[in-house]
C-alpha positions in Angstrom: 0.0 0.0 0.0 1.1 3.5 -0.7 -0.2 6.6 1.1 -0.2 10.1 -0.5 -0.9 13.1 1.7 -1.8 16.6 0.6 -2.2 19.5 3.0 -4.0 22.7 2.3 -3.9 24.9 5.4 -5.7 23.0 8.1 -7.2 20.5 5.7 -5.4 17.2 5.2 -6.2 14.8 2.4 -4.9 11.2 2.8 -5.1 8.9 -0.2 -4.2 5.3 0.5 -3.7 3.0 -2.6 -4.1 -0.8 -2.6 -5.3 -2.9 0.3 -5.9 -1.6 3.8 -5.6 -4.8 5.9 -3.8 -6.3 8.9 -0.4 -5.9 7.2 -0.9 -2.3 6.1 -3.2 -0.8 8.7 -0.3 0.1 11.1 1.3 2.1 8.2 -1.8 4.2 7.8 -2.2 4.6 11.5 1.3 5.9 11.9 0.9 8.3 8.9 -2.2 9.7 10.4 -0.8 10.1 13.9 2.2 12.0 12.5 0.0 14.3 10.4 -3.1 15.3 12.4 -1.7 18.0 14.7 -3.3 21.3 13.8 -5.7 19.6 11.2 -9.3 20.6 11.5 -10.6 18.8 8.4 -9.4 15.3 7.4 -10.4 14.0 4.0 -9.8 10.2 3.4 -9.7 9.8 -0.4 -10.4 6.1 -1.2 -10.3 6.5 -5.0 -7.5 4.0 -5.3 -8.3 1.8 -2.3 -9.2 -1.8 -3.4 -10.0 -3.5 -0.1 -10.5 -2.7 3.6 -10.4 -5.2 6.5 -11.4 -4.9 10.1 -7.9 -3.7 10.9 -8.5 -0.9 8.4 -11.9 -0.1 9.9 -10.3 0.2 13.3 -7.8 2.8 12.0 -10.7 4.8 10.4 -12.6 4.7 13.7 -9.6 5.9 15.6 -9.1 8.8 13.1 -12.8 9.6 13.3 -12.6 9.9 17.1 -9.6 12.1 16.9 -11.1 14.4 14.3 -14.4 14.6 16.2 -12.4 16.5 18.8 -10.4 18.6 16.3 -12.9 19.4 13.6 -14.3 16.9 11.1 -13.6 14.0 8.8 -15.1 12.8 5.6 -14.5 9.8 3.3 -14.7 10.4 -0.5 -14.5 8.3 -3.7 -15.5 4.9 -2.2 -15.9 2.0 -4.5 -18.9 -0.4 -4.3 -17.0 -3.1 -2.4 -15.8 -0.8 0.3 -19.3 0.8 0.5 -20.8 -2.6 1.1 -18.3 -3.2 4.0 -19.3 0.2 5.4 -23.0 -0.7 5.2 -22.7 -4.2 6.7 -20.6 -2.9 9.6 -22.6 0.2 10.3 -19.7 2.6 9.3 -22.0 4.2 6.7 -24.0 5.5 9.7 -21.0 6.8 11.5 -18.8 8.3 8.8 -19.5 11.3 6.6 -19.3 9.7 3.1 -19.3 11.7 -0.2 -19.4 10.0 -3.6 
């Protein structure tokens, strides 16, 4: 998995590419922890994300909790497979999702 980050003022866009699973979730978690200081809006761009596991969901939930205190978070460009995972797990009710 590769992770691209773009910062525009206090808005941070994080764009993981590939699979977000048990092997790669710690990499995303570390990238987020290093980058969230001073961020008020986190945008998770999943345009190039192919798969997400429960480990990836845990990282998203942790980021959501952090950003609830600092500002907000949204997830954009979700494919049908990941959207189905969000719907089955209830994440579609928790996260702000934009097409």
